[in-house]
Backbone and ligand atoms as CSV (ligand in chain L), in Angstrom:
chain,resi,resn,atom,element,x,y,z
A,1,MET,N,N,60.580,103.836,34.499
A,1,MET,CA,C,60.237,105.117,35.142
A,1,MET,C,C,60.988,106.237,34.411
A,2,ASP,N,N,60.313,107.336,34.142
A,2,ASP,CA,C,61.039,108.375,33.400
A,2,ASP,C,C,62.047,109.084,34.294
A,3,GLU,N,N,63.051,109.645,33.629
A,3,GLU,CA,C,64.218,110.172,34.323
A,3,GLU,C,C,63.856,111.305,35.282
A,4,LYS,N,N,62.932,112.158,34.812
A,4,LYS,CA,C,62.529,113.299,35.629
A,4,LYS,C,C,61.909,112.833,36.947
A,5,LEU,N,N,61.106,111.797,36.844
A,5,LEU,CA,C,60.424,111.284,38.039
A,5,LEU,C,C,61.435,110.633,38.984
A,6,GLN,N,N,62.422,109.959,38.412
A,6,GLN,CA,C,63.467,109.353,39.243
A,6,GLN,C,C,64.233,110.422,40.015
A,7,GLU,N,N,64.586,111.474,39.303
A,7,GLU,CA,C,65.317,112.569,39.924
A,7,GLU,C,C,64.474,113.175,41.032
A,8,LEU,N,N,63.184,113.295,40.723
A,8,LEU,CA,C,62.232,113.859,41.660
A,8,LEU,C,C,62.146,113.021,42.936
A,9,LEU,N,N,62.011,111.722,42.756
A,9,LEU,CA,C,61.894,110.828,43.904
A,9,LEU,C,C,63.152,110.899,44.757
A,10,TYR,N,N,64.292,111.005,44.096
A,10,TYR,CA,C,65.557,111.109,44.813
A,10,TYR,C,C,65.566,112.377,45.669
A,11,LYS,N,N,65.140,113.496,45.047
A,11,LYS,CA,C,65.116,114.769,45.773
A,11,LYS,C,C,64.186,114.705,46.977
A,12,VAL,N,N,63.020,114.105,46.765
A,12,VAL,CA,C,62.043,113.976,47.853
A,12,VAL,C,C,62.647,113.171,48.994
A,13,GLN,N,N,63.340,112.107,48.638
A,13,GLN,CA,C,63.950,111.250,49.643
A,13,GLN,C,C,65.015,112.011,50.435
A,14,MET,N,N,65.877,112.750,49.715
A,14,MET,CA,C,66.934,113.516,50.374
A,14,MET,C,C,66.344,114.558,51.309
A,15,ALA,N,N,65.294,115.221,50.853
A,15,ALA,CA,C,64.660,116.246,51.673
A,15,ALA,C,C,64.078,115.626,52.935
A,16,ALA,N,N,63.499,114.444,52.800
A,16,ALA,CA,C,62.901,113.765,53.956
A,16,ALA,C,C,63.989,113.393,54.964
A,17,VAL,N,N,65.120,112.919,54.484
A,17,VAL,CA,C,66.244,112.573,55.358
A,17,VAL,C,C,66.703,113.812,56.116
A,18,ASP,N,N,66.792,114.908,55.383
A,18,ASP,CA,C,67.248,116.156,55.983
A,18,ASP,C,C,66.298,116.609,57.081
A,19,ILE,N,N,65.016,116.482,56.834
A,19,ILE,CA,C,64.017,116.866,57.835
A,19,ILE,C,C,64.155,115.995,59.078
A,20,GLY,N,N,64.417,114.721,58.871
A,20,GLY,CA,C,64.637,113.829,60.009
A,20,GLY,C,C,65.812,114.299,60.843
A,21,ASN,N,N,66.905,114.654,60.183
A,21,ASN,CA,C,68.095,115.145,60.893
A,21,ASN,C,C,67.791,116.410,61.675
A,22,THR,N,N,67.053,117.313,61.060
A,22,THR,CA,C,66.742,118.573,61.726
A,22,THR,C,C,65.852,118.342,62.937
A,23,ALA,N,N,64.904,117.434,62.795
A,23,ALA,CA,C,64.023,117.119,63.922
A,23,ALA,C,C,64.851,116.615,65.104
A,24,ALA,N,N,65.828,115.776,64.821
A,24,ALA,CA,C,66.703,115.254,65.874
A,24,ALA,C,C,67.508,116.385,66.504
A,25,ALA,N,N,68.027,117.281,65.657
A,25,ALA,CA,C,68.816,118.400,66.163
A,25,ALA,C,C,67.962,119.311,67.042
A,26,LEU,N,N,66.729,119.548,66.623
A,26,LEU,CA,C,65.839,120.405,67.406
A,26,LEU,C,C,65.521,119.752,68.745
A,27,ALA,N,N,65.326,118.443,68.737
A,27,ALA,CA,C,65.049,117.726,69.978
A,27,ALA,C,C,66.235,117.866,70.924
A,28,THR,N,N,67.455,117.724,70.398
A,28,THR,CA,C,68.660,117.854,71.208
A,28,THR,C,C,68.755,119.250,71.812
A,29,SER,N,N,68.475,120.258,70.998
A,29,SER,CA,C,68.611,121.611,71.512
A,29,SER,C,C,67.519,121.916,72.524
A,30,ALA,N,N,66.363,121.249,72.410
A,30,ALA,CA,C,65.300,121.431,73.404
A,30,ALA,C,C,65.777,120.907,74.754
A,31,VAL,N,N,66.512,119.782,74.734
A,31,VAL,CA,C,67.043,119.200,75.965
A,31,VAL,C,C,68.041,120.152,76.611
A,32,ARG,N,N,68.755,120.898,75.773
A,32,ARG,CA,C,69.758,121.822,76.304
A,32,ARG,C,C,69.136,122.893,77.169
A,33,GLY,N,N,67.838,123.075,77.022
A,33,GLY,CA,C,67.120,123.820,78.037
A,33,GLY,C,C,66.906,125.290,77.786
A,34,ALA,N,N,66.615,125.962,78.887
A,34,ALA,CA,C,66.015,127.281,78.850
A,34,ALA,C,C,67.032,128.406,78.713
A,35,GLU,N,N,68.316,128.076,78.587
A,35,GLU,CA,C,69.321,129.131,78.579
A,35,GLU,C,C,69.600,129.680,77.190
A,36,GLU,N,N,68.758,129.348,76.256
A,36,GLU,CA,C,68.941,129.842,74.891
A,36,GLU,C,C,68.835,131.355,74.872
A,37,LEU,N,N,69.629,131.981,74.010
A,37,LEU,CA,C,69.468,133.413,73.799
A,37,LEU,C,C,68.131,133.639,73.118
A,38,VAL,N,N,67.525,134.794,73.424
A,38,VAL,CA,C,66.225,135.097,72.833
A,38,VAL,C,C,66.321,135.058,71.314
A,39,GLU,N,N,67.392,135.639,70.787
A,39,GLU,CA,C,67.564,135.695,69.334
A,39,GLU,C,C,67.629,134.288,68.739
A,40,THR,N,N,68.361,133.419,69.396
A,40,THR,CA,C,68.461,132.029,68.945
A,40,THR,C,C,67.099,131.362,68.984
A,41,GLY,N,N,66.329,131.668,70.033
A,41,GLY,CA,C,64.984,131.113,70.145
A,41,GLY,C,C,64.122,131.521,68.975
A,42,ARG,N,N,64.214,132.788,68.605
A,42,ARG,CA,C,63.444,133.279,67.458
A,42,ARG,C,C,63.854,132.567,66.183
A,43,GLN,N,N,65.163,132.402,66.022
A,43,GLN,CA,C,65.659,131.719,64.828
A,43,GLN,C,C,65.144,130.293,64.788
A,44,LYS,N,N,65.127,129.651,65.943
A,44,LYS,CA,C,64.661,128.268,65.995
A,44,LYS,C,C,63.183,128.188,65.663
A,45,ALA,N,N,62.415,129.159,66.185
A,45,ALA,CA,C,60.984,129.191,65.877
A,45,ALA,C,C,60.785,129.351,64.376
A,46,ARG,N,N,61.576,130.235,63.787
A,46,ARG,CA,C,61.499,130.449,62.340
A,46,ARG,C,C,61.891,129.170,61.591
A,47,LEU,N,N,62.911,128.502,62.086
A,47,LEU,CA,C,63.341,127.247,61.478
A,47,LEU,C,C,62.225,126.214,61.504
A,48,ILE,N,N,61.535,126.159,62.639
A,48,ILE,CA,C,60.439,125.195,62.761
A,48,ILE,C,C,59.336,125.534,61.760
A,49,ASP,N,N,59.034,126.841,61.627
A,49,ASP,CA,C,58.046,127.269,60.630
A,49,ASP,C,C,58.467,126.850,59.227
A,50,LEU,N,N,59.728,127.115,58.916
A,50,LEU,CA,C,60.235,126.793,57.578
A,50,LEU,C,C,60.178,125.294,57.333
A,51,LYS,N,N,60.551,124.537,58.357
A,51,LYS,CA,C,60.514,123.080,58.237
A,51,LYS,C,C,59.085,122.607,58.010
A,52,ALA,N,N,58.147,123.241,58.698
A,52,ALA,CA,C,56.740,122.880,58.529
A,52,ALA,C,C,56.304,123.146,57.092
A,53,GLU,N,N,56.778,124.285,56.539
A,53,GLU,CA,C,56.466,124.621,55.143
A,53,GLU,C,C,57.030,123.556,54.204
A,54,VAL,N,N,58.275,123.165,54.461
A,54,VAL,CA,C,58.908,122.139,53.630
A,54,VAL,C,C,58.124,120.830,53.753
A,55,ASN,N,N,57.771,120.492,54.985
A,55,ASN,CA,C,57.003,119.266,55.232
A,55,ASN,C,C,55.698,119.248,54.464
A,56,LEU,N,N,55.004,120.384,54.506
A,56,LEU,CA,C,53.724,120.499,53.813
A,56,LEU,C,C,53.907,120.224,52.327
A,57,ARG,N,N,54.948,120.845,51.752
A,57,ARG,CA,C,55.184,120.656,50.320
A,57,ARG,C,C,55.587,119.221,50.009
A,58,LEU,N,N,56.394,118.645,50.888
A,58,LEU,CA,C,56.777,117.247,50.683
A,58,LEU,C,C,55.550,116.339,50.694
A,59,ARG,N,N,54.634,116.664,51.568
A,59,ARG,CA,C,53.398,115.886,51.642
A,59,ARG,C,C,52.605,116.007,50.347
A,60,GLU,N,N,52.494,117.250,49.871
A,60,GLU,CA,C,51.779,117.477,48.610
A,60,GLU,C,C,52.463,116.734,47.469
A,61,ILE,N,N,53.800,116.824,47.456
A,61,ILE,CA,C,54.572,116.135,46.423
A,61,ILE,C,C,54.350,114.631,46.541
A,62,GLY,N,N,54.373,114.146,47.775
A,62,GLY,CA,C,54.145,112.722,48.011
A,62,GLY,C,C,52.813,112.273,47.445
A,63,GLU,N,N,51.792,113.099,47.659
A,63,GLU,CA,C,50.468,112.731,47.150
A,63,GLU,C,C,50.443,112.754,45.634
A,64,LEU,N,N,51.143,113.742,45.043
A,64,LEU,CA,C,51.210,113.809,43.584
A,64,LEU,C,C,51.932,112.585,43.021
A,65,VAL,N,N,53.030,112.233,43.695
A,65,VAL,CA,C,53.795,111.070,43.248
A,65,VAL,C,C,52.958,109.799,43.424
A,66,TYR,N,N,52.250,109.727,44.532
A,66,TYR,CA,C,51.393,108.571,44.767
A,66,TYR,C,C,50.299,108.491,43.701
A,67,GLY,N,N,49.809,109.662,43.289
A,67,GLY,CA,C,48.818,109.712,42.212
A,67,GLY,C,C,49.324,109.039,40.947
A,68,THR,N,N,50.624,109.209,40.690
A,68,THR,CA,C,51.230,108.572,39.523
A,68,THR,C,C,51.112,107.057,39.629
A,69,HIS,N,N,51.309,106.570,40.829
A,69,HIS,CA,C,51.223,105.128,41.097
A,69,HIS,C,C,49.797,104.614,40.913
A,70,THR,N,N,48.814,105.407,41.322
A,70,THR,CA,C,47.431,104.937,41.249
A,70,THR,C,C,46.767,105.295,39.925
A,71,GLY,N,N,47.574,105.756,38.959
A,71,GLY,CA,C,47.029,105.963,37.621
A,71,GLY,C,C,46.589,107.378,37.309
A,72,GLU,N,N,46.970,108.337,38.190
A,72,GLU,CA,C,46.711,109.741,37.878
A,72,GLU,C,C,48.056,110.444,37.780
A,73,PRO,N,N,48.702,110.367,36.614
A,73,PRO,CA,C,50.057,110.924,36.474
A,73,PRO,C,C,50.104,112.382,36.918
A,74,ALA,N,N,51.100,112.697,37.726
A,74,ALA,CA,C,51.237,114.057,38.225
A,74,ALA,C,C,51.773,114.968,37.132
A,75,ASP,N,N,51.373,116.215,37.176
A,75,ASP,CA,C,51.917,117.225,36.269
A,75,ASP,C,C,53.316,117.567,36.769
A,76,SER,N,N,54.344,117.227,35.975
A,76,SER,CA,C,55.711,117.412,36.472
A,76,SER,C,C,56.036,118.893,36.684
A,77,GLU,N,N,55.349,119.801,35.964
A,77,GLU,CA,C,55.587,121.237,36.195
A,77,GLU,C,C,55.141,121.627,37.607
A,78,VAL,N,N,54.000,121.085,38.019
A,78,VAL,CA,C,53.498,121.362,39.374
A,78,VAL,C,C,54.485,120.808,40.403
A,79,LEU,N,N,54.949,119.582,40.128
A,79,LEU,CA,C,55.908,118.956,41.038
A,79,LEU,C,C,57.184,119.784,41.151
A,80,PHE,N,N,57.711,120.201,39.996
A,80,PHE,CA,C,58.979,120.922,40.038
A,80,PHE,C,C,58.817,122.312,40.648
A,81,ALA,N,N,57.625,122.908,40.473
A,81,ALA,CA,C,57.378,124.195,41.121
A,81,ALA,C,C,57.461,124.019,42.638
A,82,LYS,N,N,56.896,122.932,43.144
A,82,LYS,CA,C,56.940,122.677,44.577
A,82,LYS,C,C,58.362,122.396,45.050
A,83,LEU,N,N,59.107,121.666,44.215
A,83,LEU,CA,C,60.504,121.387,44.567
A,83,LEU,C,C,61.315,122.677,44.628
A,84,ARG,N,N,61.046,123.586,43.701
A,84,ARG,CA,C,61.775,124.859,43.726
A,84,ARG,C,C,61.422,125.660,44.971
A,85,GLU,N,N,60.155,125.581,45.371
A,85,GLU,CA,C,59.755,126.254,46.620
A,85,GLU,C,C,60.533,125.670,47.794
A,86,ILE,N,N,60.679,124.358,47.766
A,86,ILE,CA,C,61.450,123.700,48.827
A,86,ILE,C,C,62.908,124.161,48.785
A,87,ASP,N,N,63.468,124.285,47.585
A,87,ASP,CA,C,64.842,124.786,47.448
A,87,ASP,C,C,64.992,126.151,48.128
A,88,GLU,N,N,64.001,127.021,47.877
A,88,GLU,CA,C,64.063,128.368,48.464
A,88,GLU,C,C,63.950,128.307,49.985
A,89,LEU,N,N,63.008,127.498,50.447
A,89,LEU,CA,C,62.840,127.342,51.899
A,89,LEU,C,C,64.130,126.809,52.520
A,90,LYS,N,N,64.734,125.857,51.829
A,90,LYS,CA,C,65.945,125.242,52.364
A,90,LYS,C,C,67.116,126.209,52.378
A,91,SER,N,N,67.173,127.098,51.393
A,91,SER,CA,C,68.289,128.044,51.415
A,91,SER,C,C,68.103,129.027,52.580
A,92,GLU,N,N,66.835,129.358,52.889
A,92,GLU,CA,C,66.611,130.207,54.056
A,92,GLU,C,C,66.957,129.444,55.345
A,93,ILE,N,N,66.588,128.176,55.376
A,93,ILE,CA,C,66.914,127.326,56.529
A,93,ILE,C,C,68.426,127.258,56.728
A,94,ALA,N,N,69.159,127.090,55.607
A,94,ALA,CA,C,70.613,127.001,55.693
A,94,ALA,C,C,71.211,128.299,56.239
A,95,GLN,N,N,70.657,129.429,55.779
A,95,GLN,CA,C,71.128,130.734,56.258
A,95,GLN,C,C,70.938,130.849,57.768
A,96,ILE,N,N,69.728,130.539,58.222
A,96,ILE,CA,C,69.420,130.650,59.648
A,96,ILE,C,C,70.253,129.652,60.449
A,97,SER,N,N,70.386,128.428,59.930
A,97,SER,CA,C,71.189,127.416,60.627
A,97,SER,C,C,72.625,127.882,60.786
A,98,GLY,N,N,73.154,128.541,59.766
A,98,GLY,CA,C,74.512,129.073,59.831
A,98,GLY,C,C,74.659,130.060,60.969
A,99,THR,N,N,73.709,130.981,61.090
A,99,THR,CA,C,73.741,131.974,62.151
A,99,THR,C,C,73.576,131.308,63.508
A,100,ALA,N,N,72.651,130.348,63.583
A,100,ALA,CA,C,72.394,129.656,64.851
A,100,ALA,C,C,73.625,128.880,65.294
A,101,ALA,N,N,74.339,128.281,64.320
A,101,ALA,CA,C,75.539,127.512,64.660
A,101,ALA,C,C,76.594,128.416,65.288
A,102,GLN,N,N,76.707,129.656,64.779
A,102,GLN,CA,C,77.659,130.603,65.371
A,102,GLN,C,C,77.292,130.879,66.821
A,103,GLY,N,N,75.972,131.051,67.061
A,103,GLY,CA,C,75.486,131.279,68.415
A,103,GLY,C,C,75.825,130.107,69.322
A,104,GLU,N,N,75.702,128.891,68.780
A,104,GLU,CA,C,75.946,127.711,69.597
A,104,GLU,C,C,77.417,127.553,69.950
A,105,GLU,N,N,78.308,128.034,69.068
A,105,GLU,CA,C,79.733,128.020,69.416
A,105,GLU,C,C,79.966,128.821,70.681
A,106,GLY,N,N,79.325,129.995,70.733
A,106,GLY,CA,C,79.424,130.847,71.910
A,106,GLY,C,C,78.937,130.134,73.160
A,107,GLU,N,N,77.795,129.474,73.025
A,107,GLU,CA,C,77.238,128.726,74.153
A,107,GLU,C,C,78.204,127.640,74.612
A,108,GLY,N,N,78.847,126.999,73.624
A,108,GLY,CA,C,79.785,125.931,73.933
A,108,GLY,C,C,80.894,126.418,74.834
A,109,VAL,N,N,81.387,127.646,74.575
A,109,VAL,CA,C,82.443,128.215,75.407
A,109,VAL,C,C,81.920,128.451,76.825
A,110,GLN,N,N,80.707,129.019,76.900
A,110,GLN,CA,C,80.097,129.286,78.212
A,110,GLN,C,C,79.896,127.994,79.011
A,111,ALA,N,N,79.563,126.916,78.270
A,111,ALA,CA,C,79.213,125.662,78.935
A,111,ALA,C,C,80.419,125.009,79.610
A,112,GLU,N,N,81.660,125.451,79.247
A,112,GLU,CA,C,82.837,124.835,79.841
A,112,GLU,C,C,83.149,125.460,81.201
A,113,ILE,N,N,82.356,125.030,82.173
A,113,ILE,CA,C,82.528,125.547,83.525
A,113,ILE,C,C,83.186,124.433,84.339
A,114,CYS,N,N,84.157,124.815,85.153
A,114,CYS,CA,C,84.784,123.818,86.022
A,114,CYS,C,C,84.547,124.198,87.475
A,115,CYS,N,N,84.462,123.202,88.309
A,115,CYS,CA,C,84.264,123.432,89.734
A,115,CYS,C,C,85.510,124.101,90.321
A,116,PRO,N,N,85.340,125.205,91.049
A,116,PRO,CA,C,86.498,125.890,91.641
A,116,PRO,C,C,87.128,125.065,92.778
A,117,ASN,N,N,86.369,124.130,93.300
A,117,ASN,CA,C,86.852,123.302,94.417
A,117,ASN,C,C,87.623,122.077,93.935
A,118,CYS,N,N,86.983,121.267,93.058
A,118,CYS,CA,C,87.627,120.013,92.650
A,118,CYS,C,C,88.016,119.993,91.174
A,119,GLY,N,N,87.555,120.980,90.415
A,119,GLY,CA,C,87.953,121.057,89.012
A,119,GLY,C,C,87.131,120.185,88.077
A,120,ALA,N,N,86.120,119.520,88.604
A,120,ALA,CA,C,85.280,118.682,87.748
A,120,ALA,C,C,84.499,119.554,86.766
A,121,ALA,N,N,84.250,119.036,85.577
A,121,ALA,CA,C,83.482,119.783,84.584
A,121,ALA,C,C,82.027,119.877,85.029
A,122,ALA,N,N,81.496,121.087,84.906
A,122,ALA,CA,C,80.082,121.281,85.224
A,122,ALA,C,C,79.354,121.655,83.948
A,123,GLN,N,N,78.049,121.500,83.964
A,123,GLN,CA,C,77.269,121.858,82.788
A,123,GLN,C,C,76.541,123.164,83.042
A,124,ALA,N,N,76.264,123.879,81.926
A,124,ALA,CA,C,75.549,125.147,82.029
A,124,ALA,C,C,74.261,124.916,82.808
A,125,GLY,N,N,73.998,125.775,83.780
A,125,GLY,CA,C,72.765,125.641,84.549
A,125,GLY,C,C,72.977,124.910,85.873
A,126,ASP,N,N,74.106,124.212,86.019
A,126,ASP,CA,C,74.388,123.553,87.303
A,126,ASP,C,C,74.619,124.608,88.371
A,127,ILE,N,N,74.061,124.375,89.535
A,127,ILE,CA,C,74.290,125.290,90.653
A,127,ILE,C,C,75.354,124.700,91.575
A,128,TYR,N,N,75.307,123.379,91.738
A,128,TYR,CA,C,76.279,122.711,92.582
A,128,TYR,C,C,77.109,121.738,91.750
A,129,CYS,N,N,78.332,121.526,92.140
A,129,CYS,CA,C,79.234,120.595,91.451
A,129,CYS,C,C,78.684,119.183,91.531
A,130,ARG,N,N,78.766,118.464,90.401
A,130,ARG,CA,C,78.306,117.080,90.382
A,130,ARG,C,C,79.323,116.147,91.047
A,131,GLY,N,N,80.561,116.651,91.178
A,131,GLY,CA,C,81.613,115.838,91.773
A,131,GLY,C,C,81.646,115.952,93.286
A,132,CYS,N,N,81.767,117.207,93.771
A,132,CYS,CA,C,81.985,117.378,95.213
A,132,CYS,C,C,80.846,118.128,95.898
A,133,GLY,N,N,79.917,118.664,95.125
A,133,GLY,CA,C,78.760,119.320,95.727
A,133,GLY,C,C,78.995,120.772,96.107
A,134,ALA,N,N,80.206,121.301,95.791
A,134,ALA,CA,C,80.487,122.702,96.113
A,134,ALA,C,C,79.608,123.610,95.262
A,135,ARG,N,N,79.279,124.779,95.789
A,135,ARG,CA,C,78.485,125.733,95.014
A,135,ARG,C,C,79.355,126.310,93.908
A,136,LEU,N,N,78.815,126.366,92.713
A,136,LEU,CA,C,79.588,126.883,91.570
A,136,LEU,C,C,79.436,128.393,91.476
L,1,ZN,ZN,ZN,83.668,120.008,92.709
């Protein structure tokens, strides 16, 4: 296998792993519920769009790479152009993720609520204490 294609396959694999991680992170944040800041919500929507763009390109790249396997060698310039597009998308994703992470630190502080009655830790959105049932 030529070196360029090996490097390419490695990049595709890494990008796919990263997308898997992000999907898991998005699922986790969805569970965290409706208390997201509007701005964070917008960033997440943008992240999902960007991820979709990356996914689309990965799919195209996958088909090009598969073409190589079935005897239609892919044009490596086309492949690398798509990879560079992914690089750009990913740098935007990283920027937004950085900002979103700062927002989540803030949420983390807010989430540390303790029951005034028994001192048990409560979670953001709880109305009554999970320990003693007192109103928070
Ligand atoms: Zn309590």
